[in-house]
C-alpha positions as CSV (number, residue, x, y, z in Angstrom):
1,M,104.0,105.9,-118.8
2,A,103.1,105.2,-115.5
3,L,104.3,101.7,-113.8
4,D,101.5,99.2,-113.0
5,K,101.9,99.1,-109.2
6,D,100.9,95.8,-108.5
7,L,103.8,94.7,-111.2
8,I,106.5,96.5,-109.0
9,D,104.8,94.9,-105.6
10,K,105.6,91.5,-107.4
11,L,109.4,92.3,-108.1
12,L,109.4,93.5,-104.5
13,K,107.7,90.6,-102.6
14,D,111.6,89.0,-101.7
15,Y,113.2,92.7,-101.1
16,K,115.2,92.3,-97.3
17,K,118.0,94.5,-97.5
18,P,119.5,97.1,-100.1
19,E,121.8,94.3,-101.9
20,D,118.5,92.9,-103.0
21,L,118.1,96.0,-105.0
22,I,121.3,97.7,-105.7
23,G,123.8,94.8,-105.0
24,E,125.7,93.3,-107.6
25,K,123.0,90.5,-108.4
26,G,120.0,92.9,-107.3
27,L,117.0,93.7,-108.9
28,L,117.8,96.9,-110.6
29,K,120.9,95.2,-112.6
30,Q,118.8,92.2,-113.4
31,L,115.6,94.7,-114.4
32,T,118.4,96.7,-116.5
33,K,120.1,93.8,-118.3
34,A,115.8,92.3,-118.9
35,L,115.2,95.7,-120.4
36,V,118.1,96.5,-122.7
37,E,118.1,92.9,-124.2
38,R,114.3,93.0,-125.0
39,A,114.8,96.7,-126.3
40,L,117.9,95.4,-128.5
41,N,115.3,92.6,-129.9
42,A,112.6,94.7,-130.3
43,E,114.9,96.8,-132.6
44,L,116.0,93.7,-134.3
45,T,112.3,92.8,-134.7
46,H,111.5,96.2,-136.5
47,H,115.2,96.2,-138.6
48,L,113.5,92.5,-139.9
49,G,110.4,94.0,-140.2
50,Y,108.7,90.3,-139.0
51,E,108.3,88.8,-135.5
52,K,110.2,86.1,-134.2
53,H,109.3,81.9,-136.0
54,D,106.7,84.7,-138.1
55,P,106.4,82.8,-141.6
56,D,106.1,85.8,-143.0
57,G,110.1,86.0,-142.8
58,R,110.5,83.1,-144.9
59,G,112.7,83.8,-148.2
60,S,112.7,88.0,-146.8
61,G,116.1,87.6,-147.6
62,N,117.5,88.3,-143.8
63,S,116.7,86.6,-140.6
64,R,118.2,86.5,-137.0
65,N,121.0,84.7,-136.4
66,G,121.5,84.0,-132.9
67,S,123.3,86.6,-130.4
68,G,126.8,87.7,-129.2
69,R,127.9,88.9,-126.0
70,K,129.0,91.9,-124.6
71,T,130.2,93.6,-121.5
72,L,128.6,96.7,-121.1
73,T,129.7,99.4,-118.3
74,G,127.7,101.8,-116.6
75,D,126.5,103.3,-113.3
76,F,125.3,99.7,-112.7
77,G,129.1,98.3,-112.7
78,E,129.8,95.6,-115.2
79,M,126.9,93.8,-116.7
80,E,127.1,90.7,-119.5
81,I,124.3,91.3,-122.0
82,E,123.0,89.2,-125.2
83,V,123.2,91.1,-128.3
84,P,121.0,89.6,-131.3
85,R,122.4,89.6,-135.0
86,D,121.1,89.0,-138.2
87,R,122.5,86.7,-140.8
88,V,123.3,89.8,-143.4
89,G,125.2,92.0,-140.8
90,D,123.5,94.9,-141.6
91,F,121.5,95.3,-138.4
92,E,122.7,98.7,-136.0
93,P,121.4,98.8,-132.7
94,Q,120.2,102.1,-131.2
95,I,120.3,101.4,-127.6
96,V,123.8,99.7,-127.5
97,G,125.5,100.6,-130.8
98,K,127.8,97.9,-132.5
99,H,130.9,98.9,-130.8
100,Q,129.3,100.4,-127.6
101,R,130.7,99.0,-124.2
102,R,129.6,101.7,-122.0
103,F,126.5,103.0,-121.5
104,T,124.9,105.8,-122.1
105,G,126.2,108.9,-120.1
106,F,129.0,106.5,-118.4
107,D,131.7,108.5,-120.4
108,D,130.3,111.9,-119.1
109,K,131.1,111.1,-115.6
110,I,134.5,110.5,-116.5
111,L,134.8,113.8,-118.2
112,S,133.3,115.5,-115.0
113,M,135.9,113.9,-112.6
114,Y,138.8,114.8,-115.1
115,A,137.4,118.3,-115.6
116,R,137.7,118.9,-111.8
117,G,141.4,117.7,-111.9
118,M,141.1,114.2,-110.6
119,S,143.8,111.9,-111.8
120,T,143.5,109.1,-114.1
121,R,144.2,106.6,-110.6
122,E,141.4,108.7,-108.6
123,I,138.9,108.3,-111.5
124,Q,139.4,104.6,-111.8
125,G,139.3,104.2,-107.7
126,H,136.4,106.2,-107.8
127,L,134.3,104.2,-110.2
128,Q,135.6,101.0,-108.5
129,E,134.5,102.4,-105.0
130,I,131.0,104.1,-106.5
131,Y,130.0,101.3,-109.1
132,G,131.8,98.7,-109.0
133,A,133.4,99.1,-112.6
134,E,137.1,98.3,-113.2
135,V,138.0,101.2,-116.2
136,S,141.5,100.8,-117.6
137,P,143.8,103.9,-117.7
138,T,143.6,103.5,-120.9
139,L,139.8,103.7,-121.5
140,I,140.2,106.9,-119.6
141,S,142.4,108.4,-121.7
142,E,140.2,107.2,-124.8
143,V,137.3,109.0,-123.4
144,T,139.4,112.2,-122.4
145,D,141.3,112.3,-125.7
146,A,137.7,112.3,-127.8
147,V,137.5,115.8,-126.6
148,I,140.6,117.4,-128.1
149,D,138.4,117.6,-131.9
150,E,135.9,119.1,-129.6
151,L,138.8,121.7,-128.4
152,Q,140.0,122.5,-131.8
153,Q,136.3,123.1,-133.3
154,W,135.8,125.1,-130.2
155,Q,139.0,127.2,-130.5
156,S,138.0,127.5,-134.2
157,R,134.5,128.6,-133.7
158,P,132.6,132.0,-135.3
159,L,133.1,134.7,-132.7
160,E,130.7,138.0,-132.4
161,P,131.5,140.9,-134.9
162,I,132.0,143.4,-131.6
163,Y,132.8,142.7,-128.4
164,A,132.6,145.5,-125.2
165,I,135.7,144.4,-123.3
166,I,138.2,141.8,-123.9
167,Y,140.5,140.8,-121.4
168,L,144.0,138.8,-121.7
169,D,145.6,137.2,-119.4
170,A,148.4,134.1,-118.4
171,L,148.3,131.3,-116.6
172,Y,151.3,129.5,-116.0
173,V,151.0,125.5,-116.4
174,K,154.1,122.6,-115.6
175,M,154.4,120.5,-118.8
176,R,156.6,118.3,-120.4
177,H,158.3,120.3,-123.7
178,E,160.9,118.7,-125.6
179,G,162.2,116.3,-122.8
180,R,161.9,118.5,-119.8
181,V,159.4,120.1,-117.7
182,E,158.7,123.7,-118.0
183,N,156.6,126.3,-116.4
184,R,154.7,127.3,-119.8
185,A,152.4,130.6,-120.0
186,V,148.5,129.4,-121.3
187,Y,146.7,132.8,-122.4
188,V,143.1,133.2,-121.8
189,A,141.2,135.6,-123.4
190,V,137.9,136.5,-121.9
191,G,135.3,138.8,-123.9
192,I,132.4,140.6,-122.5
193,G,129.7,140.7,-125.4
194,M,127.3,143.7,-126.2
195,D,124.3,141.4,-124.5
196,G,126.1,141.4,-121.2
197,F,127.2,138.2,-120.9
198,K,131.3,136.8,-120.4
199,D,132.9,134.1,-122.4
200,V,135.8,132.5,-123.1
201,L,136.9,133.4,-126.7
202,G,140.4,131.4,-127.0
203,L,143.0,129.5,-125.2
204,W,146.8,129.5,-126.2
205,A,149.4,128.3,-124.9
206,V,152.9,130.2,-125.7
207,D,155.9,128.6,-127.5
208,T,157.9,131.9,-127.2
209,E,156.5,134.9,-125.8
210,G,156.4,138.2,-128.1
211,S,154.8,140.3,-130.4
212,K,154.7,137.8,-133.4
213,A,152.7,135.5,-130.7
214,W,150.7,138.3,-129.6
215,L,150.0,139.5,-133.3
216,A,148.7,136.0,-134.1
217,W,146.4,135.5,-131.7
218,M,144.9,138.9,-132.6
219,S,144.7,138.3,-136.3
220,E,142.9,134.6,-135.1
221,L,140.6,136.5,-133.2
222,R,139.7,139.0,-136.1
223,N,139.7,136.1,-138.8
224,R,136.9,134.5,-136.7
225,G,134.8,137.4,-137.2
226,V,135.8,140.0,-134.6
227,Q,135.6,143.5,-136.2
228,D,135.8,145.4,-133.4
229,V,136.3,145.9,-129.7
230,F,135.8,148.7,-127.8
231,I,138.5,148.2,-124.7
232,V,141.3,145.4,-124.4
233,C,142.8,144.8,-120.6
234,V,146.1,143.2,-120.9
235,D,148.7,142.6,-118.2
236,G,151.5,144.8,-119.6
237,L,153.9,142.5,-121.8
238,K,155.8,144.3,-123.9
239,G,154.8,144.8,-127.6
240,F,151.1,143.5,-126.7
241,P,149.5,146.4,-126.8
242,E,151.0,147.3,-130.0
243,A,149.8,144.1,-131.6
244,I,146.3,144.8,-130.3
245,E,146.5,148.2,-131.8
246,T,147.8,146.4,-135.2
247,V,144.9,144.2,-135.7
248,F,141.9,146.6,-133.8
249,P,143.1,150.3,-134.5
250,K,140.1,152.0,-132.9
251,A,140.4,149.7,-129.4
252,L,141.8,151.1,-126.5
253,V,144.2,149.3,-124.7
254,Q,144.1,149.3,-121.0
255,L,146.6,148.1,-118.3
256,C,144.7,145.6,-116.2
257,I,144.5,147.6,-112.9
258,V,143.8,144.1,-111.0
259,H,147.4,143.3,-112.4
260,M,148.8,146.6,-111.0
261,I,147.4,146.5,-107.6
262,R,148.6,142.6,-107.3
263,N,152.0,143.2,-108.9
264,S,152.0,146.0,-106.4
265,L,151.7,144.4,-103.5
266,N,154.1,141.6,-104.4
267,Y,156.6,143.9,-102.9
268,V,154.8,144.6,-99.5
269,N,155.2,142.2,-96.4
270,W,152.2,140.7,-95.3
271,K,151.9,143.1,-91.9
272,E,151.7,146.2,-94.2
273,R,149.3,145.1,-97.3
274,K,146.1,146.1,-95.1
275,L,147.8,149.5,-94.7
276,V,149.2,149.8,-98.2
277,A,146.1,148.8,-100.4
278,P,143.9,151.4,-99.3
279,D,146.4,153.7,-100.6
280,L,146.7,152.1,-103.7
281,R,142.9,152.2,-103.9
282,A,142.6,156.0,-103.7
283,I,144.8,155.9,-107.0
284,Y,142.7,154.0,-108.9
285,T,139.3,154.9,-107.6
286,A,140.3,158.9,-108.4
287,A,137.6,160.7,-110.4
288,T,139.8,161.7,-112.9
289,A,143.4,161.1,-114.4
290,E,144.7,164.2,-112.9
291,A,143.6,163.3,-109.3
292,A,145.3,159.7,-109.7
293,E,148.5,161.7,-110.4
294,Q,148.1,163.7,-107.2
295,E,147.3,160.3,-105.2
296,L,150.1,158.8,-106.7
297,I,152.5,161.5,-105.2
298,R,151.0,161.1,-102.2
299,F,151.3,157.3,-102.3
300,G,154.9,158.2,-102.8
301,E,156.0,160.6,-100.2
302,K,154.3,158.3,-97.4
303,W,155.8,155.0,-98.9
304,D,158.9,155.5,-101.6
305,K,161.3,154.6,-98.4
306,R,159.9,151.4,-97.8
307,Y,158.3,150.3,-101.4
308,G,159.5,152.9,-104.0
309,A,159.4,150.4,-106.7
310,I,155.5,150.6,-107.0
311,R,155.6,154.4,-107.5
312,S,158.3,153.7,-110.4
313,M,156.1,150.9,-111.8
314,W,152.9,152.8,-111.9
315,E,154.7,155.8,-113.6
316,R,156.2,153.6,-116.1
317,H,152.6,152.3,-117.0
318,W,151.3,155.6,-116.8
319,D,149.9,155.9,-120.6
320,R,148.3,152.4,-120.3
321,I,146.4,153.0,-117.1
322,I,145.0,156.7,-117.3
323,P,142.3,155.6,-120.2
324,F,140.9,154.1,-117.2
325,F,139.8,157.4,-115.7
326,A,137.9,158.8,-119.0
327,F,135.2,156.7,-118.3
328,T,132.2,156.8,-116.2
329,P,131.4,154.8,-112.9
330,E,129.5,152.4,-114.9
331,I,131.8,151.8,-117.3
332,R,134.5,151.4,-114.8
333,K,132.5,148.9,-112.8
334,V,132.5,146.7,-115.8
335,M,136.1,147.3,-116.6
336,Y,137.2,146.2,-113.2
337,T,135.6,143.1,-113.4
338,T,138.8,141.9,-114.3
339,N,137.7,140.0,-111.3
340,A,136.2,137.8,-113.6
341,I,139.5,136.9,-115.3
342,E,140.8,136.3,-112.0
343,S,138.2,134.3,-110.3
344,L,138.7,132.1,-113.8
345,N,142.2,131.8,-113.3
346,M,141.7,131.1,-109.6
347,S,139.5,128.1,-110.6
348,L,141.6,126.9,-113.4
349,R,144.7,126.9,-110.8
350,K,142.8,124.8,-108.4
351,I,142.3,122.2,-110.8
352,I,146.1,122.0,-112.5
353,K,147.8,122.5,-109.0
354,T,146.6,118.4,-108.3
355,R,148.0,117.5,-111.4
356,G,152.0,118.5,-110.7
357,S,152.6,118.4,-114.2
358,F,151.2,117.5,-117.6
359,P,152.8,115.0,-120.4
360,S,152.3,117.6,-122.9
361,E,150.6,120.7,-123.9
362,Q,147.6,118.9,-125.5
363,A,147.2,117.0,-122.0
364,A,147.4,120.8,-120.3
365,L,145.0,122.3,-123.0
366,K,142.6,119.6,-122.8
367,L,142.1,119.8,-119.1
368,L,142.0,123.6,-118.9
369,Y,138.9,123.4,-121.8
370,M,137.2,121.1,-120.2
371,A,137.1,122.8,-117.0
372,L,136.5,126.2,-118.6
373,K,133.3,124.5,-119.9
374,N,131.8,124.3,-116.3
375,V,133.1,128.0,-115.6
376,V,131.1,128.9,-118.6
377,A,127.8,127.3,-118.1
378,K,127.9,129.3,-114.9
379,W,128.2,132.5,-116.6
380,Q,125.9,131.9,-119.1
381,R,123.4,132.2,-116.4
382,N,124.0,135.6,-115.0
383,G,125.1,138.7,-117.5
384,V,127.8,141.3,-116.1
385,H,126.3,143.5,-113.4
386,N,125.7,146.8,-114.1
387,W,125.6,146.4,-117.5
388,K,122.6,148.2,-118.8
389,D,124.0,151.3,-117.2
390,A,127.4,150.8,-119.0
391,L,125.9,150.0,-122.3
392,N,124.0,153.0,-122.0
393,H,127.5,154.5,-121.7
394,F,129.2,152.7,-124.6
395,T,126.2,153.6,-127.1
396,V,126.8,157.3,-126.3
397,L,130.9,157.2,-127.1
398,W,130.9,155.1,-130.0
399,E,127.1,154.3,-131.6
400,D,128.4,154.3,-134.8
401,R,130.9,151.8,-134.4
402,I,128.2,149.7,-132.9
403,R,125.7,150.5,-135.9
404,A,128.5,149.3,-138.5
405,A,129.3,145.9,-136.5
406,K,125.4,145.1,-136.9
407,R,125.4,146.3,-140.7
408,S,128.2,143.9,-141.7
């Protein structure tokens, strides 16, 4: 609906400076108050079925009953409005609900700031500075706690019947547990579906790391609808591969190459990392497992005297590394998108770093979930690079499994 230009000119005739428009007593705030109150009165008229002072309202069984005052918080700061009432008390306004104290969209601003790692004190200061709104820590907690139900629903939502690859990786978060602050692992599962898009499948805080926990998570994925996974990339924790194979016996468990590289370089001093990294790259980019083994031998001959622990680590995990070499370059490129979970964890670390520690596991998971929503929204705009080539090769290798999942 186009606004009348003459009306706009009339409203702005006394405009001299920005405060006249957007200040505490500016035109925008006055106009918002007037429009909201007019809309509330229009809603009550519709509810009652007759206009104010209309004789048709006599004997109708319900009538207007004055108004009450309510302070509303929004982008305009704080604003007191008059809310009309009916005598029976069954009027339910829509534009500003009965118990609503914040204007539509204001809670989203609080959640957005919280999801970016801002503390309660920082959110308070920002809202006061930008909108002139005084928001209590209790209110911020109430708004963000409302996400907990959403988190629980998300964690139990149905999943796709088949995933090409699932990555499982840990993020370490300081949180209070049984009266003391501990550095506890929170595991994130990222899946690449058959449509080539990444998604976060689950988020779990670890009480006690071990095969029972791993098995419980895999069973949870199965119960949520996952019937088959082609490849699962993990970080090498004892008992993890066996737990995966128990629930998904056809899955190929691959040790995460990115973790191997990162763990290897942890042994190397900063000055020599640029020298060691290319020699490691020769191992994991080799054409075959046999060629990779030869590169590992050459690596040892060159670096064992200084960094012998690196070759020992690769040899110890070799059986879980070599499945990688059975795949074509197209699939390897997609598998090497373990960068996806690395970049995800990097984004999450930036957010939790500003917090120091969390008062509880629930508080930590709440923030991580909100941050994950922002990341996944970006993922949904672009699929995995080279996906079509990889999918063609997956189809050649496991067409029967793909058909079985589609039929079920």
